[in-house]
N, C-alpha and C positions, 0 to 999 in steps of 0.2 A: 447314812448321809442325809442332811437336811434337805427337804424339798420345799420350795416356795412357789406359790401359784398366785399371780396377780389377776385381778379382774376389775371391770368397771370403766375401762378406757373407752373412748369414742369421740364423736364429733359434737362440739358444743359452740354456741355463739359467744362472741365476746360479752363479758358481763354475766355469763351463765355459771352454773355449778356442776361439779362431777364429784363422785365419791369413788375412790380407788380402794380396793380391798386386797389383802394378802393373807393367804392361809398357809400356815407352816406345819410341817410334820414333826412329830417327836416332842418329847418332854423337855428338851433343851430350850424350847421357845420361852418357857417361864423364867429362865435364868439369863436370858439374852436380851440385850438392847436390840431395838429394831429401827429401821430407817428407810428412807426413800431417796433415791438419786434420780436424775433425769439427764437425757442426752438428746439434744436437738441436732438435726442434720448439719454436718460440717463443724460441729462444736464438740468440745470436750464434755465428758460426763461431769455433772456437777451435783453437789449435795443440795438436798431439799429440806429434809427434816429428820429428826431422830427422837426416839423416846426410850427412857430407861426401862429396865426389865420389870419394875413394879409399876410403871406408868406414872410415877410421881413427878418426873421432870421431862420437859420437851424442849427442843432446840430447833430453830428455823433459820434458813437462809434469809438474808435481809430482803431478798426480792419477793418472798412469799409471806413474810411476817404480817400478821393481821388478816390474811386472806385464806391461809391454809391452816387446818387443824389436824393434828395426828393424835390418834387414840389407839388403845389396845384392849382386847378382852382375853385375858390369859385363860379363862375357862374354855374358850373356843379356839385358842391358838390363832387369833386373827389380829390384824392391825388395819385400821382404816385411815385414809387420808382424805379429809373433806376439803375440797377446793372450791372456793367461792370467788366471785368477781374475776373470773378468768380473763386473761389477756392473750393476744396472739403470741406473745413471747413465752407463754407457758406451754406452747405446742412442743411436744417431745415424746420420746419413749420413756416411761417411768418404770424404774426398777425397785423392787422391794429388796431389802438388805437385812440379813440377821448377823449380829455381832456375837459369835460365841465367846463364852468366858475365856477360852483358851487363846483367843486372839484371832482365830480363823473367822473369815468373812464369807458368808454364803449369799448368793445372788439368785434372784428369780429371772425368768425369761423376758420380762418386760411387758408393758401394755401401752398402747399408743393413745396419746391425747392430741387431738387436733382442735384448736380454737380458731374458728373462722366463721365469717358471715356468708 
């Protein structure tokens, strides 16, 4: 079973930056697309970003486009979500997602991001 461990969440002021990281177990990482979702209190979980297995293509929600950058390092089984120009509405629990080639989706436990002055 794939294990995903997120890190890097915390408290940041509006306009600041944070980098979230996700470490995945297993060789399946290199053949799997990866992504991030987030869920704010009282709201549904929403898509944030996705990257293809080789890292050649990335996709972003309109709400984060131009501010967030998703990258991956297959040699280390990690993905990073660089978040800049953070806004209060970016506050949420962020979840790392692995899209297995079989269609199975694996989720991490989540990491909290709070954007507040």
